[in-house]
N, C-alpha and C positions, 0 to 999 in steps of 0.2 A: 865567344870570348877566349877560345883556346889559342895557345901559342902567342900570347900577348908580346913577349919579348921579341919574337920574330917580326911582328908588325912594327914595333918600335924601331928595330934595326932597319927595316925597309924604309920607314919614315925618315930616319936620319940619313940613310945612304941614297935613296931614290927621290926623296922629297914628298912621298905620299904612301898611303897604304889603305886597304879596304878591309873592314872587319864586319862580318855579317852577324845578324841576330843579337844586336846589343839591346834592342827594344822588342818587347812582345807585341803581338797583334793588338791586344787590349790597350797597351800603353800608347801605341801609335794612334788608336782610335780616340783615346782620351786627349792626347795632344791636339789633334785636328779639331776635336769638338770644342775645346776651350778657345782655340783661335777663332773658329767660325762663329761662336756665340758672343764673343767680345765686341762690344760697340766701340769703335775707335774713331776719334776725330782730333788729330794732332799733327804737328809737323813731322812726326815720325813715320807717317804713311806716305808712300809714293804709289799712286794708283792712276793708271792711264791705260790706253789701248795697248801700249807697248811695255808696261811695267806694273807689277804689283809687288810691293815690298813693305814690310813693317820693320823699321829700324828701332834700335833700343828696345828690342822685343821683350826682354825680361823686365825692363823698367815699365813698359806699357802694360804687360800682363804678368805681374809678379807671381800669380798662382801657378804659372807654367813651371817655375823652378822645381817644384816638388817632383813632378814626373820627369822632367828633363834630366835631373840629376838622380837617376835611378841607381840601384846597387851596382850594375855593370859599369856605368860611366864613372862612378866614384872610384871603383877599383882600378879602372884604367887610368884615371887622373893620378892616383897614387903611384902607379907603375911609371907613368910618364915623368913624374918628378918625385923621387924618393923622399925628398924633404918636405913634401906636402905644401909647398908655398904657391902653387899655381892659383890664380884668381881669374875669374871671368872678366874680360876687358871689352868685349863687343858681342852683340847678338843681333842677328838679322834673320827675318823670315822672307823667303822668296817663293813665289808661285809662278811657274812658267807654264802657260797653256795657250790654247788657240787664240783666246781673246786678250791675252796679256803675255806677249811673246817678244823676245829680244835676242839680239846677237851680241856676244861679248868677245872682243878680239883678245889675242894673247897679251897677258899683262902679269905683273907681280902685285901683291897687296902691300902697299907701302905706307898706309896711313893708320893712325890711331885717333880716337875721339877723346877730346878733353873738354873741360867746362869753360875755360876762358883762354883767349889768345894772349900770349906774352912772349916777348922777344928773348929767347934763350939760345945760347950757342948750340949748334948741332940740330936744332929743330927748325924745319924749313917747309916751304910750299904749303902755307896755311890756306885753308878753304873755309867758307861759311856757307853751307847749303841748307836752306830752310831752317836756319838757326842752329844747325849742327856743325860744330867746329872740329875740323880735322887738321892733322899735321903729320908730316913725314918725320919720324924720330931718327936718331942715330941708328945705324944698322944693327947695333948690338941688341936693341929692343926687338927688332924683327927676327933676329936669329934666336931669340929666347921666347918667341911666340909660337904656339901650336894651334892650328885651325882644326876644328872638328865639325864636319858637316853631317847632320842627322837627316837621313832620307825617309820622308813620309810616304813616298810612292816608289814603285819600281822605276828605275831610271836607266835608260839606255840611249843609244845614239839617235833614236827617233823622237825623244822628248827632251833633248838638250842636256844630255849627260856631260859632265866636265871632261875636258881633254887636257892632259898635262904633258909637259916635257920632262921626262925623268932626269934627275941629277942637275937640273938647271938651277936649283937653289944653291949649289956649291960655288957658283960664280959671283955671289953677292948681288948688289943692286946693279942691274944692267938696263941701259936705255933700250926701249922696245925696238927701235929701228936698228940697234946694233946686235940684236939677238940673232943667232945663227938660224937661218931658214931651213937648213938641212937636218936639223935635229929630229929624231924620231919622237912621235907623240903616242900617247896611250889614252884610250877612252875608258873612263872610270864608270863602269856599269855597276850599280849598287841596287840591291833589292830593298824593298820597304823594311824598315827596322834595322838596317845596316848603317854603318857610318863610314865616312872617309876621313882619314887623318891627312893633313897637308902642312907643309912649311909655307909661310906666306911668300917667300921668295921663289917658290916653284912657279915657273911660267904656266899659266892655265887659261883656258878659253872655253866657251860653249856656243853651240850653234842654236839657231831658232828651232823650236820643236816642229817636226813635220807631221806628227800624229795629233790625236785629239785628247790624249791623256794628260793629266796634271803632272808637273814635276815640282813638288813641294819639298823644300829643303830649309832646314834651320842651320844657319852658319854661326858657329860659336868660335871665339878666339880667346885663348888663355895665355897669360904671361906670368912671369915670376919676378920681373924687374920693376922696382918702384920708380916713379917719376921724380924729377927734381922737385924740391919742396915748393917751388913757385907754381907748379902745375898739378892738376887733379884729373884723374880718369873720369870720363863722363858716365861710364857704365860699370865701374868696378864692383864686383860682387865676390865676397869671400866664399870659398867652398868649404863647408864644415865637414 
């Protein structure tokens, strides 16, 4: 957790940053144990030979919040937003391994989850997947969102580490087919217990895992901008 300001500067300038040792070995063990022991049967689970994910993770397993928001993460969230107004807006658990393995092409994260669909100016591209309603908000919401990816396993290019295009978030929302194909990419290798900070508009991708090890990641999104009064966040959680 050293040099936090340097990581924040890199996040803002490059669109990503990697911070090691945010979680202890015992905290990682507790997180994985809670997830493994929880019996889940809801629309929030996506499980097939190509995908294993738990969406609305903290809604599904509320007891995870205690260990996820440890002292290190809370301190980081304060640094990320000095006024302390960041709230959790999305939480997903991914497990990429030999029996549940998928390729993700370069993209930006453009959607938020809300409770109900309503026609409001600036909110577009509505989706309803397994009862989960998503929408692309005005760009200002995406600019004021920070993604934190908690790595439960050592992650490298052999087990589907995220690849990013540095500084690509500075161009705003870009159609994927219009993205420059000559841009340099960076592979974000992260050790277990480390986290990756990312801006949602940073172009990112991941390959199928070529090895036999897990790549378990918890994807958290934090925002500080309230929705119009007609809409409600599906997963909003205040960080005390």
